[in-house]
C-alpha positions, 0 to 999 in steps of 0.5 A, spaced: 745 605 798 740 610 797 735 608 803 741 609 807 743 616 805 736 618 806 735 616 813 741 621 815 737 627 813 732 627 819 738 627 823 742 632 819 736 637 819 735 637 827 742 637 829 743 643 825 736 646 827 738 645 834 744 649 834 741 655 830 735 655 835 740 656 840 741 663 838 733 665 837 728 668 841 721 666 839 715 670 842 709 669 838 707 664 832 704 664 825 705 659 819 710 660 814 709 659 807 712 653 804 719 653 803 722 654 796 717 659 793 718 660 786 718 666 782 712 670 783 707 669 777 708 661 778 704 657 782 707 650 784 702 644 786 701 643 793 699 636 795 696 633 802 699 626 803 698 621 808 703 616 810 700 610 807 699 614 800 706 615 800 708 608 801 703 606 796 705 611 791 712 609 792 711 602 791 707 603 785 712 607 781 719 604 783 723 603 777 727 598 781 722 594 784 719 593 777 726 591 774 726 586 780 719 584 778 721 582 771 727 579 773 722 574 778 718 573 772 724 571 767 726 566 773 719 563 772 720 562 765 726 559 766 723 553 771 718 552 765 724 551 760 728 546 765 721 542 766 721 541 758 727 537 758 722 531 762 719 530 755 721 527 749 724 531 743 721 530 736 727 532 731 726 532 723 731 532 718 732 532 710 738 531 706 739 531 699 745 530 695 746 530 687 753 526 685 756 527 679 757 520 677 753 513 678 756 510 684 758 502 684 755 496 682 751 491 686 753 483 685 748 478 686 751 471 685 757 468 685 760 463 680 759 456 682 762 449 679 758 442 680 763 437 678 767 436 672 761 438 667 757 443 670 759 450 672 755 457 673 759 463 672 758 469 676 752 473 675 752 481 676 746 486 675 748 493 674 745 497 679 747 504 683 750 503 690 747 510 691 742 514 687 745 519 683 740 524 686 739 521 693 734 524 699 734 522 706 728 524 710 728 522 718 723 524 723 725 522 730 722 521 737 728 521 743 726 520 750 732 521 755 732 516 761 737 517 766 738 524 764 731 525 767 735 525 774 739 531 772 733 535 769 730 534 776 736 537 779 736 543 774 729 544 775 730 545 783 736 550 781 731 554 777 726 554 782 731 556 787 733 562 783 726 564 782 725 564 790 732 568 791 729 573 786 722 574 790 726 575 796 730 580 793 723 584 791 721 583 798 728 586 801 727 592 796 720 593 798 722 594 805 728 598 804 723 603 799 718 603 804 723 604 810 726 610 806 719 613 804 717 613 812 723 616 814 723 621 809 716 623 811 717 623 818 723 628 817 719 632 813 714 632 818 719 634 824 722 639 819 715 643 818 714 643 826 720 646 827 719 651 821 713 653 825 717 655 831 723 658 827 717 663 824 715 664 831 723 666 833 723 671 827 716 674 828 719 675 836 725 678 833 722 683 829 718 685 835 724 686 839 728 689 833 723 695 833 727 697 839 733 699 835 738 696 840 744 692 837 742 686 841 735 686 838 738 687 831 743 681 831 737 677 834 733 678 828 739 676 823 740 670 827 733 668 827 732 669 819 739 665 818 735 659 822 729 660 818 733 659 812 737 653 814 730 650 816 727 652 809 733 649 805 733 642 809 725 642 808 727 643 800 732 638 800 727 633 804 721 635 799 726 634 793 728 627 795 721 625 797 718 627 790 723 623 787 721 617 790 714 618 789 715 620 782 712 627 783 714 634 779 720 636 783 717 643 785 711 639 788 710 642 795 708 636 800 704 637 806 704 631 810 699 629 815 701 627 822 698 620 823 697 617 831 703 615 834 705 608 833 706 603 839 710 597 838 706 590 839 711 586 842 713 585 849 719 581 849 725 581 845 725 573 843 718 574 840 721 580 835 727 575 834 723 569 832 719 573 827 725 577 824 728 570 823 721 567 820 720 574 815 727 575 813 728 575 806 736 575 807 735 568 810 730 565 805 735 567 800 741 564 804 737 558 804 735 558 797 743 558 795 744 552 799 738 548 795 742 550 789 748 548 791 746 541 794 742 540 787 749 542 783 752 537 788 747 531 786 747 533 778 755 532 779 754 525 782 750 523 776 755 524 771 758 518 773 751 515 771 751 512 763 747 517 759 741 512 756 736 515 751 730 511 748 728 513 741 724 511 735 722 514 728 721 514 721 725 514 715 724 515 708 730 514 703 731 514 695 739 513 696 739 506 695 733 503 690 734 496 692 732 498 699 725 499 701 724 507 701 719 507 708 722 505 714 720 505 721 725 503 727 726 504 735 732 503 739 736 505 745 742 509 745 747 509 751 754 513 752 759 513 758 765 517 759 770 512 762 776 517 763 776 524 764 782 525 768 779 527 775 774 532 772 767 529 775 771 528 782 774 535 782 767 538 780 763 534 785 769 537 790 768 544 788 760 544 789 761 541 796 765 546 798 760 551 795 755 548 799 759 548 805 760 556 804 752 557 803 751 553 810 756 558 813 753 564 810 746 562 812 748 561 820 752 568 819 745 571 816 741 568 822 746 571 827 746 578 824 738 578 824 738 576 831 743 582 833 739 587 828 732 585 832 735 585 839 738 592 837 732 594 834 727 592 840 732 596 845 732 602 841 725 602 841 724 602 848 730 607 849 727 612 844 720 611 847 723 613 854 727 618 851 721 621 848 717 621 855 723 625 858 723 630 853 715 631 853 716 632 861 721 637 860 717 641 855 711 641 859 716 644 865 719 649 860 712 651 858 710 652 865 716 656 867 715 661 861 708 662 864 711 664 870 716 668 868 716 676 871 721 680 867 722 681 860 729 678 860 726 672 864 721 671 859 726 671 853 730 666 857 724 662 858 722 662 851 728 660 849 729 654 853 722 652 852 723 652 844 730 648 845 726 643 849 721 643 844 726 642 839 729 636 843 722 633 844 721 633 836 728 630 835 726 625 841 719 623 837 723 623 830 728 618 833 722 614 836 718 613 830 725 611 826 726 606 831 719 603 830 720 603 823 726 599 823 723 594 828 717 593 824 721 592 817 725 587 820 719 583 822 716 584 816 710 588 818 
C-alpha cells in the first residue's frame, strides 16, 4: 500500500508544476539552495546519493523486510519440527503411591481330597497384593509406523509454508526497490524543474525593475511556482529519508544515472520471464502443494494407526513379581465410526485444492496482462520522450531566433513548458522501465 502511494508523488509534482510554469517568464538561470532550509544557525546534513546506494540502504534498513525474513526463518524451524516425528520418541515416567493399609492376600494352593483317607486342606500365604509403598518406573521407546505417512505430508506442508514466506520476501523486496526508484526519479525530476523555476524568478525580478503591473504580477506568480516546487521536493525528500532511515532533515542530492534501455524486443519474452520470476505465482503454486498434502493426510485417516514400542520397567508394587522387566510390543488403533468426519474433511480439502488451482490460473493471467501492459508502456513512453525532446529542441531554436523582447518572452515561456513536458516524459519512461524490470525480476 505504501509503495502505491509513493508512486503518485512524481505525477503530482509535475502536474502542479506544469500549471504553475504556464504563468512564469524565465530569462536566466542559477542554482537554488536546497528546499526546506532550516532556521539560520543550524546546518542540516547534505548527502549525495546514487540510485544503487539508495536501493541497497533501503533493503538493509527495512523493518518490514526484516520481519519477513524472521518469518521465513521460523518456517524453516517448523520443517525441522515436522521432520522430528520421523524418529522414535523416548518417554519416561515415575509413579509412587503410598496406601494406608496392606492390600489383600495371595492364595498359593487349594484344598484337595485323595480318597476317603487322605485330604489336604487349603494353604494360603499371607502377602500383600500391592505393596503399601509402591513405585513404578518406566522408560519406553515408541516408533510410529503407519503415521509416518502422515508425517511426510506434514513436512510437505511445512516446506510449502517456507517457500510462501520466501515469496513474500521477494515480493516485498521488489515493491520496496520500485518505490525507492520512483521516489528517486521524482526527486531528481523535481530538482531539474526547480532549476527552471529559479530561472523564472530571476527573470521576473529583472522585469519587475520596470515597475509595471504586469512585471510585478509575473514576479509573484514565479515565486508561487517556486514555492510549489520547494514544497513538493520537501515532501519527496521526507518520504525518501524515511525509507532510507536518514534523519528527516537530511538534504538529498541525487545523481542522475544514464538513461536505461530495455533489453527486450518481444512481448513474448517479457511474459515468459515474468511468469518464471513472479513471486505471486510461486506463492499460488505452493498453496496448491499445501492443499494436495492436506488431502493426502486426510485420506490417511482411514489407515489404522500402528506403532511399535519397547521399554524397561522397574516396579516395587508386587513383591512376588520380579522388579526389573523388559518388554516389546505393537499397538494399533482404528476408528470404525466417525459419522462422516473423515469423508467430509477430504471433500473440504479437495475443494480448497481446486480453489488453489483456479487461483493459480488467475494469477498467471494477471501476470501476463501486467507484463504486456508494462512492455507497451515502455515503448509508448520511449516514443513520447523522443517526441518531447524534439519539441524542446525546436523551442530552443525558436527562442534564439526571437527578435523583439515580447517575442523573446513568449519563446522563453514556450521553451520552459517544453522542458517541463520533456522532464515529465523522461520520468514516465523511467517509471515504466522500473515497472517492467520489476516484473521480470531484474
